[in-house]
VOFITI-997775 format. One record per residue (C-alpha): residue number from 0; chain; x, y, z. Coordinates in Angstrom, 3 decimals, padded with zeros to 6 digits. Each point is the difference from the previous one (the first is absolute). Example, Ala and Ser with C-alpha at 12.3 -4.5 7.8 and 13.67 -1.06 7.14 Angstrom:
<pts>
0	A	012.300	-004.500	007.800 $
1	A	001.370	003.440	-000.660 $
</pts>
This chain:
<pts>
0	A	000.000	000.000	000.000 $
1	A	002.762	002.451	000.919 $
2	A	001.674	-000.614	-003.359 $
3	A	-003.245	000.772	-001.837 $
4	A	-000.470	003.218	002.005 $
5	A	003.556	001.152	-000.688 $
6	A	-000.471	-000.733	-003.710 $
7	A	-003.177	002.090	000.004 $
8	A	001.735	002.889	001.773 $
9	A	002.961	000.246	-002.353 $
10	A	-002.257	-000.362	-003.049 $
11	A	-002.290	002.787	001.254 $
12	A	003.004	002.170	000.836 $
13	A	001.424	-000.521	-003.485 $
14	A	-003.380	000.833	-001.545 $
15	A	-000.150	003.229	002.013 $
16	A	003.470	000.890	-001.258 $
17	A	-001.130	-000.537	-003.579 $
18	A	-003.043	002.224	000.603 $
19	A	002.292	002.672	001.408 $
20	A	002.053	-000.018	-003.191 $
21	A	-003.145	000.141	-002.127 $
22	A	-001.202	003.144	001.800 $
23	A	003.096	001.934	-001.122 $
24	A	-001.195	000.723	-003.574 $
25	A	-003.332	001.252	001.404 $
26	A	001.269	002.650	002.457 $
27	A	-001.502	002.860	-002.039 $
28	A	-003.252	-001.809	-000.778 $
29	A	-003.199	-000.431	001.990 $
30	A	000.618	-001.006	003.612 $
31	A	-002.780	-002.577	-000.304 $
32	A	002.207	-002.082	-002.321 $
33	A	002.772	-000.185	002.600 $
34	A	-002.561	-000.726	002.717 $
35	A	-001.212	-003.098	-001.843 $
36	A	003.550	-001.197	-000.591 $
37	A	000.807	000.261	003.709 $
38	A	-003.347	-001.565	000.873 $
39	A	000.813	-002.981	-002.224 $
40	A	003.234	-000.414	001.963 $
41	A	-002.036	000.041	003.218 $
42	A	-002.575	-002.553	-001.175 $
43	A	002.792	-002.343	-001.126 $
44	A	000.649	-000.673	003.706 $
45	A	-003.514	-001.469	000.198 $
46	A	000.376	-002.139	-003.141 $
47	A	002.819	-002.563	000.195 $
48	A	001.749	-000.836	-003.241 $
49	A	-000.883	-003.636	000.670 $
50	A	-003.727	000.840	-000.164 $
51	A	000.411	001.490	-003.472 $
52	A	002.264	-002.820	-001.112 $
53	A	-002.601	-002.540	001.139 $
54	A	-002.366	001.346	-002.647 $
55	A	002.364	-001.180	-002.688 $
56	A	-000.038	-003.574	001.234 $
57	A	-003.677	-000.216	-000.972 $
58	A	000.866	000.594	-003.656 $
59	A	002.113	-003.135	-000.405 $
60	A	-000.704	-003.536	001.193 $
61	A	001.661	-000.703	003.312 $
62	A	002.672	-002.712	000.136 $
63	A	-001.187	-003.343	001.226 $
64	A	000.104	-000.338	003.772 $
65	A	002.750	-002.208	001.436 $
66	A	-000.896	-003.464	001.191 $
67	A	-001.008	-000.083	003.668 $
68	A	002.250	-001.728	002.482 $
69	A	-000.817	-003.546	000.989 $
70	A	000.870	-000.503	003.634 $
71	A	000.578	-003.693	-000.571 $
72	A	-002.299	-002.918	-000.620 $
73	A	-000.060	-003.476	001.432 $
74	A	002.618	-001.783	002.062 $
75	A	002.637	000.196	-002.702 $
76	A	-000.042	003.790	-000.263 $
77	A	002.645	002.101	001.733 $
78	A	000.406	003.729	000.616 $
79	A	002.693	001.911	-001.835 $
80	A	002.598	000.061	002.778 $
81	A	-000.739	-002.827	002.437 $
82	A	-002.820	-002.292	001.121 $
83	A	-002.777	001.822	001.812 $
84	A	000.603	-001.889	003.244 $
85	A	003.503	001.471	000.240 $
86	A	-000.751	003.510	-001.259 $
87	A	000.851	002.823	002.398 $
88	A	-002.704	002.457	000.959 $
89	A	-000.030	003.253	-001.886 $
90	A	000.594	001.946	003.184 $
91	A	003.356	-001.758	000.286 $
92	A	000.865	000.437	-003.673 $
93	A	-000.762	003.727	-000.136 $
94	A	001.497	002.115	002.789 $
95	A	-002.317	002.606	001.397 $
96	A	000.730	003.568	-001.040 $
97	A	-001.600	003.342	000.696 $
98	A	-002.580	000.992	-002.587 $
99	A	000.896	003.573	-000.947 $
100	A	-002.752	000.023	-002.608 $
101	A	-002.709	000.040	002.643 $
102	A	001.677	002.795	001.952 $
103	A	000.488	002.171	-003.087 $
104	A	-003.609	-000.494	-001.074 $
105	A	-001.170	000.879	003.521 $
106	A	002.042	003.249	-000.008 $
107	A	-001.326	000.807	-003.463 $
108	A	-003.591	-000.558	001.103 $
109	A	000.423	002.041	003.179 $
110	A	001.423	002.907	-001.981 $
111	A	-002.937	-000.081	-002.402 $
112	A	-002.447	-000.182	002.889 $
113	A	001.640	002.943	001.791 $
114	A	-000.225	002.211	-003.094 $
115	A	-003.606	-001.027	-000.627 $
116	A	-000.975	000.819	003.599 $
117	A	001.792	003.361	-000.201 $
118	A	-001.801	000.955	-003.204 $
119	A	-003.323	-001.251	001.316 $
120	A	000.416	002.285	003.013 $
121	A	000.561	002.968	-002.286 $
122	A	-002.981	-001.001	-002.138 $
123	A	-002.292	-000.123	003.011 $
124	A	001.072	003.525	000.977 $
125	A	-000.807	001.221	-003.503 $
126	A	-003.376	-001.746	000.168 $
127	A	-000.700	001.835	003.246 $
128	A	000.762	003.319	-001.714 $
129	A	-002.273	-000.891	-002.931 $
130	A	-002.823	-000.906	002.412 $
131	A	000.008	003.606	001.253 $
132	A	-000.131	001.456	-003.518 $
133	A	-002.998	001.615	-001.675 $
134	A	-000.795	000.286	-003.704 $
135	A	000.518	003.403	-001.618 $
136	A	000.030	-000.411	-003.783 $
137	A	001.292	-002.246	-002.772 $
138	A	002.448	000.269	-002.859 $
139	A	000.225	-002.282	-002.989 $
140	A	-002.500	-002.367	001.625 $
141	A	002.065	-000.256	003.210 $
142	A	-001.588	001.033	003.299 $
143	A	001.927	002.659	001.915 $
144	A	-000.128	-000.074	003.790 $
145	A	001.500	002.170	002.746 $
146	A	001.186	-001.181	003.402 $
147	A	001.419	001.711	003.121 $
148	A	003.545	-001.287	-000.440 $
149	A	003.436	001.309	-000.935 $
150	A	000.373	-002.635	-002.715 $
151	A	000.908	001.229	-003.482 $
152	A	-002.635	-000.220	-002.770 $
153	A	-000.095	-003.546	-001.322 $
154	A	-001.933	-002.655	-001.863 $
155	A	-001.369	-002.539	002.486 $
156	A	-001.177	-003.481	-001.068 $
157	A	000.635	-002.353	-002.904 $
158	A	-003.295	-001.122	-001.527 $
159	A	-002.218	002.931	001.031 $
160	A	002.530	002.740	000.730 $
161	A	-000.804	003.396	001.495 $
162	A	002.091	003.158	000.202 $
163	A	000.628	000.994	003.606 $
164	A	000.828	003.649	000.784 $
165	A	000.968	001.498	003.361 $
166	A	-002.588	002.420	001.383 $
167	A	000.771	003.661	-000.635 $
168	A	002.290	-000.647	-002.973 $
169	A	-002.070	002.384	-002.134 $
170	A	001.073	002.803	002.372 $
171	A	003.704	-000.770	-000.474 $
172	A	000.083	-000.627	-003.746 $
173	A	-001.349	002.176	-002.767 $
174	A	-002.813	-001.312	-002.195 $
175	A	002.470	-000.685	-002.830 $
176	A	002.371	-001.833	002.325 $
177	A	-002.766	-002.137	001.540 $
178	A	-001.379	-000.833	-003.431 $
179	A	003.467	-001.142	-001.111 $
180	A	000.201	-002.290	003.058 $
181	A	-003.421	-001.503	-000.792 $
182	A	001.005	-000.605	-003.632 $
183	A	003.174	-001.681	001.247 $
184	A	-001.949	-002.408	002.225 $
185	A	-002.528	-000.712	-002.742 $
186	A	002.942	-000.947	-002.193 $
187	A	001.100	-002.556	002.626 $
188	A	-003.491	-001.462	-000.181 $
189	A	000.039	-000.211	-003.802 $
190	A	003.384	-001.746	000.090 $
191	A	-001.114	-002.435	002.781 $
192	A	003.169	000.921	001.874 $
193	A	-001.298	-001.264	003.352 $
194	A	-000.490	-003.502	-001.429 $
195	A	003.488	-000.157	-001.528 $
196	A	001.495	001.359	003.229 $
197	A	-001.810	-002.681	002.023 $
198	A	001.426	-002.714	-002.264 $
199	A	003.505	001.318	000.519 $
200	A	-000.620	000.179	003.753 $
201	A	-000.700	-003.741	-000.194 $
202	A	003.380	-000.440	-001.696 $
203	A	001.677	002.037	002.754 $
204	A	-001.703	-002.037	002.719 $
205	A	000.974	-003.342	-001.547 $
206	A	003.566	000.980	-000.925 $
207	A	000.699	002.496	002.771 $
208	A	003.597	-001.224	000.298 $
209	A	000.878	000.970	-003.588 $
210	A	001.122	003.659	-000.270 $
211	A	-000.940	000.087	-003.673 $
212	A	-003.740	-000.204	000.654 $
213	A	000.124	003.115	002.206 $
214	A	002.063	001.791	-002.629 $
215	A	-002.612	-000.999	-002.586 $
216	A	-002.681	001.492	002.263 $
217	A	001.781	003.351	-000.070 $
218	A	000.284	-000.138	-003.810 $
219	A	-003.701	-000.824	-000.343 $
220	A	-001.001	002.860	002.304 $
221	A	002.197	002.444	-001.903 $
222	A	-001.340	-000.962	-003.421 $
223	A	-003.672	-000.098	001.037 $
224	A	000.232	003.516	001.459 $
225	A	001.838	001.249	-003.064 $
226	A	-002.678	-001.628	-002.218 $
227	A	-002.721	001.849	001.927 $
228	A	001.967	003.258	-000.271 $
229	A	000.097	-000.437	-003.771 $
230	A	-003.738	-000.746	-000.095 $
231	A	-000.860	003.053	002.146 $
232	A	001.997	002.313	-002.246 $
233	A	-001.486	-001.605	-003.104 $
234	A	-003.469	000.736	001.458 $
235	A	000.793	003.746	-000.152 $
236	A	000.899	000.733	003.614 $
237	A	002.360	002.934	000.502 $
238	A	003.522	-001.292	000.780 $
239	A	000.708	002.729	002.587 $
240	A	-003.234	-000.582	001.939 $
241	A	000.470	-003.772	-000.118 $
242	A	003.572	000.227	001.307 $
243	A	-001.107	002.357	002.784 $
244	A	-002.793	-002.379	001.026 $
245	A	002.446	-002.894	000.407 $
246	A	002.407	002.105	002.064 $
247	A	-002.781	001.230	002.280 $
248	A	-001.303	-003.514	000.559 $
249	A	003.506	-001.179	000.918 $
250	A	000.364	002.869	002.521 $
251	A	-003.416	-000.286	001.609 $
252	A	-000.951	-003.658	000.015 $
253	A	001.319	-003.474	000.815 $
254	A	000.950	-002.365	-002.821 $
255	A	-002.153	-003.074	-000.610 $
256	A	001.280	-002.919	002.151 $
257	A	-000.796	-002.658	-002.633 $
258	A	001.017	-000.255	-003.643 $
259	A	-003.467	-001.291	-000.906 $
260	A	-001.517	003.341	001.076 $
261	A	001.250	002.322	-002.725 $
262	A	000.784	003.573	001.028 $
263	A	001.697	002.936	-001.693 $
264	A	003.314	000.118	001.858 $
265	A	002.820	-002.531	-000.077 $
266	A	002.562	-000.947	-002.628 $
267	A	002.781	002.493	-000.859 $
268	A	-001.822	003.203	000.900 $
269	A	002.659	002.413	-001.278 $
270	A	000.261	-001.683	-003.387 $
271	A	-003.809	-000.192	-000.254 $
272	A	-000.445	003.716	000.639 $
273	A	002.707	000.878	-002.524 $
274	A	-001.673	-002.127	-002.694 $
275	A	-003.434	001.446	000.775 $
276	A	001.197	003.619	-000.114 $
277	A	001.962	-000.595	-003.208 $
278	A	-003.162	-001.533	-001.513 $
279	A	001.980	-002.635	-001.859 $
280	A	-002.010	-002.204	-002.340 $
281	A	000.648	-003.754	-000.204 $
282	A	001.114	-001.118	-003.435 $
283	A	-002.411	-002.280	-001.893 $
284	A	001.055	-003.607	-000.543 $
285	A	001.366	-000.637	-003.454 $
286	A	-000.539	-003.183	-001.981 $
287	A	003.410	-001.403	000.969 $
288	A	-000.615	000.386	003.731 $
289	A	-003.499	-001.447	-000.306 $
290	A	001.504	-003.031	-001.730 $
291	A	002.584	-000.260	002.772 $
292	A	-002.712	-000.089	002.669 $
293	A	-002.092	-002.502	-001.945 $
294	A	003.030	-002.209	-000.537 $
295	A	000.877	000.170	003.675 $
296	A	-003.514	-001.013	001.034 $
297	A	000.034	-002.894	-002.460 $
298	A	003.447	-001.138	001.121 $
299	A	-001.142	-000.080	003.630 $
300	A	-002.335	-002.848	-000.941 $
301	A	001.767	-001.553	-002.970 $
302	A	003.402	-000.449	001.651 $
303	A	-001.136	-002.131	002.979 $
304	A	-002.408	-001.954	-002.203 $
305	A	002.738	-000.623	-002.559 $
306	A	002.437	-001.128	002.681 $
307	A	-002.616	-002.406	001.328 $
308	A	-000.728	-001.361	-003.476 $
309	A	003.715	-000.507	-000.603 $
310	A	000.414	-001.827	003.304 $
311	A	-002.991	-002.241	-000.673 $
312	A	001.175	-000.687	-003.551 $
313	A	003.451	-000.995	001.229 $
314	A	-001.547	-002.187	002.666 $
315	A	-002.071	-001.742	-002.654 $
316	A	003.070	-000.481	-002.195 $
317	A	001.986	-001.302	002.956 $
318	A	-002.608	-002.623	000.842 $
319	A	001.396	-003.476	-000.505 $
320	A	-001.380	-002.256	-002.671 $
321	A	-003.107	-001.898	000.936 $
322	A	000.869	-003.019	002.109 $
323	A	-001.337	-003.487	-000.760 $
324	A	-003.252	-000.840	001.734 $
325	A	000.369	-001.105	003.611 $
326	A	-000.858	-003.689	-000.036 $
327	A	001.069	-002.890	002.228 $
328	A	002.297	-001.157	-002.814 $
329	A	001.579	003.433	-000.338 $
330	A	000.434	000.243	003.779 $
331	A	001.658	-003.423	000.069 $
332	A	002.326	001.078	-002.825 $
333	A	001.004	003.216	001.768 $
334	A	000.357	-001.726	003.354 $
335	A	002.382	-002.516	-001.534 $
336	A	002.067	002.795	-001.540 $
337	A	000.074	001.960	003.250 $
338	A	001.207	-003.102	001.852 $
339	A	003.011	-000.417	-002.302 $
340	A	003.467	000.584	001.513 $
341	A	001.186	003.576	-000.558 $
342	A	003.523	001.120	-000.846 $
343	A	001.458	003.312	001.132 $
344	A	001.487	002.274	-002.689 $
345	A	002.454	002.913	000.162 $
346	A	-001.731	003.230	000.976 $
347	A	001.154	003.561	000.735 $
348	A	-001.443	000.953	003.426 $
349	A	-000.604	003.607	-001.103 $
350	A	-002.369	-001.245	-002.703 $
351	A	-002.297	-001.224	002.771 $
352	A	-000.648	003.541	001.230 $
353	A	-002.555	000.623	-002.734 $
354	A	-002.064	-002.847	001.468 $
355	A	000.167	001.294	003.572 $
356	A	-003.419	001.193	001.118 $
357	A	-003.480	-001.138	001.003 $
358	A	-002.447	-002.107	-002.035 $
359	A	-003.595	-000.715	001.011 $
360	A	-000.969	-003.624	-000.516 $
361	A	-003.397	000.224	001.721 $
362	A	-002.011	002.404	002.180 $
363	A	001.931	-001.171	003.090 $
364	A	003.232	-001.267	-001.599 $
365	A	002.979	002.051	-001.161 $
366	A	003.396	-001.155	-001.236 $
367	A	002.877	002.054	001.437 $
368	A	003.073	-000.353	-002.232 $
369	A	003.316	001.194	001.484 $
370	A	003.745	-000.447	-000.487 $
371	A	002.645	-000.483	002.676 $
372	A	003.310	000.229	-001.827 $
373	A	000.106	-003.112	-002.214 $
374	A	-003.030	-001.552	001.699 $
375	A	-003.416	000.424	-001.615 $
376	A	-002.910	-000.207	002.418 $
377	A	-003.728	-000.454	-000.463 $
378	A	-002.579	000.222	002.758 $
379	A	-003.721	-000.597	-000.302 $
380	A	-002.336	001.668	002.488 $
381	A	-000.282	-002.077	003.157 $
382	A	003.123	-002.056	-000.723 $
383	A	003.736	000.364	000.537 $
384	A	002.424	001.070	-002.710 $
385	A	001.526	-002.699	-002.192 $
386	A	003.042	000.221	-002.244 $
387	A	-000.514	-000.494	-003.725 $
388	A	002.619	-000.821	-002.636 $
389	A	000.152	001.048	-003.664 $
390	A	-000.758	-002.606	-002.638 $
391	A	-000.138	002.732	-002.675 $
392	A	000.277	003.774	-000.089 $
393	A	-003.696	000.396	000.891 $
394	A	-000.955	-003.234	001.788 $
395	A	001.000	-001.252	003.465 $
396	A	-000.590	-003.193	001.964 $
397	A	-000.151	-001.022	003.643 $
398	A	001.834	-002.980	001.405 $
399	A	-002.563	-000.358	002.816 $
400	A	-003.213	-000.560	-001.955 $
401	A	-000.959	-000.941	-003.528 $
402	A	-000.650	003.546	-001.156 $
403	A	001.575	002.636	-002.194 $
404	A	-000.544	003.701	-000.584 $
405	A	000.596	001.968	-003.169 $
406	A	-000.435	003.649	-000.988 $
407	A	-001.679	001.707	-002.968 $
408	A	000.831	003.443	-001.373 $
409	A	-001.776	002.494	-002.240 $
410	A	001.201	001.344	-003.333 $
411	A	002.298	002.500	001.783 $
412	A	001.643	-002.708	002.093 $
413	A	-001.747	000.965	003.250 $
414	A	-000.803	-003.030	002.161 $
415	A	-003.790	-000.192	000.388 $
416	A	-000.882	-003.483	001.288 $
417	A	001.266	-002.953	001.985 $
418	A	-001.176	-003.457	-001.084 $
419	A	-000.215	-002.823	002.539 $
420	A	000.528	-003.442	-001.560 $
421	A	-001.339	-002.514	002.506 $
422	A	-002.521	-002.807	000.361 $
423	A	-000.560	-000.272	-003.737 $
424	A	-001.005	003.651	-000.326 $
425	A	001.621	003.260	-001.088 $
426	A	-001.426	002.822	002.094 $
427	A	000.702	003.649	-000.759 $
428	A	000.706	002.607	002.677 $
429	A	-000.026	003.637	-001.253 $
430	A	002.597	002.356	001.438 $
431	A	-001.334	002.440	002.613 $
432	A	001.405	002.840	002.080 $
433	A	001.628	-000.616	003.366 $
434	A	-002.752	002.001	001.715 $
435	A	-002.642	-002.241	-001.570 $
436	A	001.923	-003.119	001.044 $
437	A	000.272	001.242	003.588 $
438	A	-003.726	000.722	000.012 $
439	A	-000.708	-003.596	-001.083 $
440	A	002.153	-001.418	002.774 $
441	A	-001.421	002.431	002.571 $
442	A	-003.535	-001.092	-000.898 $
443	A	001.050	-003.638	000.272 $
444	A	001.611	000.575	003.397 $
445	A	-003.204	001.645	001.214 $
446	A	-002.014	-002.973	-001.237 $
447	A	002.344	-002.469	001.723 $
448	A	-000.163	002.029	003.228 $
449	A	-003.819	000.114	-000.097 $
450	A	-000.026	-003.790	-000.613 $
451	A	-003.633	-000.116	-001.100 $
452	A	-001.451	-002.345	-002.649 $
453	A	-000.965	001.478	-003.336 $
454	A	-003.739	-000.217	-000.736 $
455	A	-000.754	-002.634	-002.633 $
456	A	003.176	-002.079	000.384 $
457	A	-001.437	-002.637	002.327 $
458	A	-003.083	-000.324	-002.209 $
459	A	002.253	-000.501	-003.052 $
460	A	001.936	-002.766	001.776 $
461	A	-003.196	-001.714	001.096 $
462	A	-001.292	000.210	-003.561 $
463	A	003.096	-001.746	-001.350 $
464	A	-000.169	-002.703	002.668 $
465	A	-003.663	-000.586	-000.896 $
466	A	000.848	-000.220	-003.702 $
467	A	002.710	-002.581	000.679 $
468	A	-002.365	-002.056	002.169 $
469	A	-002.675	000.089	-002.696 $
470	A	001.970	-000.328	-003.255 $
471	A	003.488	-001.046	001.080 $
472	A	001.591	003.153	-001.510 $
473	A	000.149	003.724	000.766 $
474	A	-002.552	002.456	-001.341 $
475	A	002.240	001.522	-002.673 $
476	A	-002.674	002.524	-000.975 $
477	A	000.525	001.700	003.378 $
478	A	003.699	000.550	-000.808 $
479	A	001.816	002.370	-002.314 $
480	A	001.019	-001.666	-003.295 $
481	A	003.655	-000.060	001.082 $
482	A	-000.717	-001.708	003.296 $
483	A	-002.455	-002.396	-001.627 $
484	A	002.728	-001.104	-002.431 $
485	A	002.399	-000.649	002.885 $
486	A	-002.703	-001.871	001.909 $
487	A	-000.751	-002.242	-002.951 $
488	A	003.680	-000.810	-000.388 $
489	A	-000.010	-001.336	003.594 $
490	A	-003.465	-001.534	-000.092 $
491	A	001.089	-003.621	000.490 $
492	A	002.314	000.767	002.904 $
493	A	-002.599	002.202	001.716 $
494	A	-002.681	-002.658	-000.442 $
495	A	002.179	-002.639	001.648 $
496	A	000.750	002.314	002.930 $
497	A	-003.652	000.790	000.719 $
498	A	-000.937	-003.656	-000.404 $
499	A	002.421	-000.939	002.785 $
500	A	-001.270	002.798	002.261 $
501	A	-003.589	-001.222	-000.044 $
502	A	-003.107	001.971	000.920 $
503	A	000.132	003.690	000.864 $
504	A	-000.673	000.845	003.660 $
505	A	000.841	003.635	000.872 $
506	A	001.879	003.168	-000.976 $
507	A	001.532	002.654	002.271 $
508	A	001.849	003.237	-000.719 $
509	A	003.592	-000.059	001.282 $
510	A	001.663	003.242	-001.026 $
511	A	001.012	002.326	-002.837 $
512	A	003.134	-001.403	-001.610 $
513	A	003.193	001.955	-000.774 $
514	A	-001.142	000.451	-003.591 $
515	A	-003.398	001.380	000.993 $
516	A	-002.030	-003.151	-000.657 $
517	A	-002.527	-001.409	002.459 $
518	A	001.172	-003.284	001.551 $
519	A	-002.586	-002.515	001.163 $
520	A	000.243	-003.324	001.809 $
521	A	-002.263	-002.428	-001.853 $
522	A	-000.820	-003.244	001.812 $
523	A	-000.931	-003.188	-001.844 $
524	A	-000.850	-003.465	001.225 $
525	A	003.587	-001.259	-000.380 $
526	A	002.121	003.129	000.280 $
527	A	000.426	003.761	-000.237 $
528	A	000.880	002.535	-002.699 $
529	A	001.484	003.437	000.401 $
530	A	-001.894	001.829	-002.717 $
531	A	001.254	003.438	-001.074 $
532	A	-001.925	002.248	-002.371 $
533	A	000.701	003.541	-001.139 $
534	A	-002.484	002.769	-000.692 $
535	A	-002.561	-000.718	-002.692 $
536	A	000.025	001.823	-003.326 $
537	A	-002.344	002.891	-000.698 $
538	A	-002.557	-002.392	-001.494 $
539	A	000.229	-002.415	002.953 $
540	A	002.312	-002.565	-001.601 $
541	A	002.701	-001.877	001.917 $
542	A	003.415	001.216	-001.151 $
543	A	002.206	-002.243	002.087 $
544	A	-000.139	-002.594	002.761 $
545	A	002.197	-002.571	001.668 $
546	A	-000.823	-003.123	001.995 $
547	A	002.583	-001.754	002.153 $
548	A	-000.660	-003.186	001.976 $
549	A	000.700	000.367	003.718 $
550	A	002.491	-002.688	000.919 $
551	A	-000.993	-002.052	003.079 $
</pts>
């Protein structure tokens, strides 16, 4: 999660920098153009690049999902590293460490909450002032109210805004000056400045720790006031009277405490007054600059979508060729190949570094690939690390179990997947970030600590026992196709085992195993089974299970 947040922050910061460069050719043009450029930089903080890129993935077919992990099947199956009975608990395999992610997120949330409470307090004070106000007139369809307060004239509200004036202001400003102030506030209403300010306040509250968002707030305030100044002058107000009205308001009244209540003061007051008195006119946008803005808007959508399309296209190209159908015969063929003696080949240890990382084999299982000098280590969640040896430049074998791992790369040579060759299957594990891998193991540790059975697992075991008692074989329809193929390949051996055990008597939950599967003690007339089953698939199918006779 932290990695994703940091990616979003640097991408938004870079986007703001690009917007800053784009504003340079428009310094002598309408302030509203620059306002929208800075506002786009602000909104980018609310729209992660990943959200835009995700749109592109809908335009191309997604690569086929990797095969799910099979946690073992039947008495002949074995885990990747060691038999289940000798596997160490995950709490022993993974040393406890302080989770900085939770602390950082807590600090982030507290900061956001503090800012929200502070602004809410200010808003309630403004609401109290508005409650004391009385209607006087209207301008441009906006109701004008007066209140006994020292607050500067401002536009209050977002969806049904009103102009709020301090009582007695007509005695301190001339008619021309007051009219210029009212035109200024009506301009804020026409531009919906309170709404845009509220959106940026949300950005400031969420990303309060980033100095750039506060700097963007100052830029937005400056450009919105300058845009209203230009509109007031374009409406025919006298520059001298308008400048005097702003100066008097700044001397006599208090500035609005919230950006979403637009006033007349703020921004660079000296520069504003100079521009108003000089009566400078904003240059019209030429065709070239209009094309630049249109191209920029298009690129903001096209670039992330194009990147996503490129990534999906490469993923499709990198997909391996379709594998032969998983049948008992194919499983037997692969199992025989995987059981063959392996020979170690020469290998440069530094070449292993590109494989180092984390690969998710299942919702609760991650391969951790590391290197210790000339030793290459592989650890599966819930098990201890085991050394593997190169049999080629991309494939490695273990001397402890009949299993191998290999690695696939994309067209650019980046390692994308680990493939586990074991039990007559070839299961793919996509590469994931270290944060994601830690989250998987943390969730598994929490499940092991809770030690509670998963709903539906006991019923699935009972269903399979009933099927065996009735037909002599498992209910393959209740399994995923991969597991069903493995089960069929061991059908004879499983049938003999259950025949010796006799009639079913009882089942009792024992504990959550080191791999996250529920372990049950199943009692039969002539013996016991330790029956382990992992979480069911989304459609309720059994993805993996293991039965081991309990030796007397």
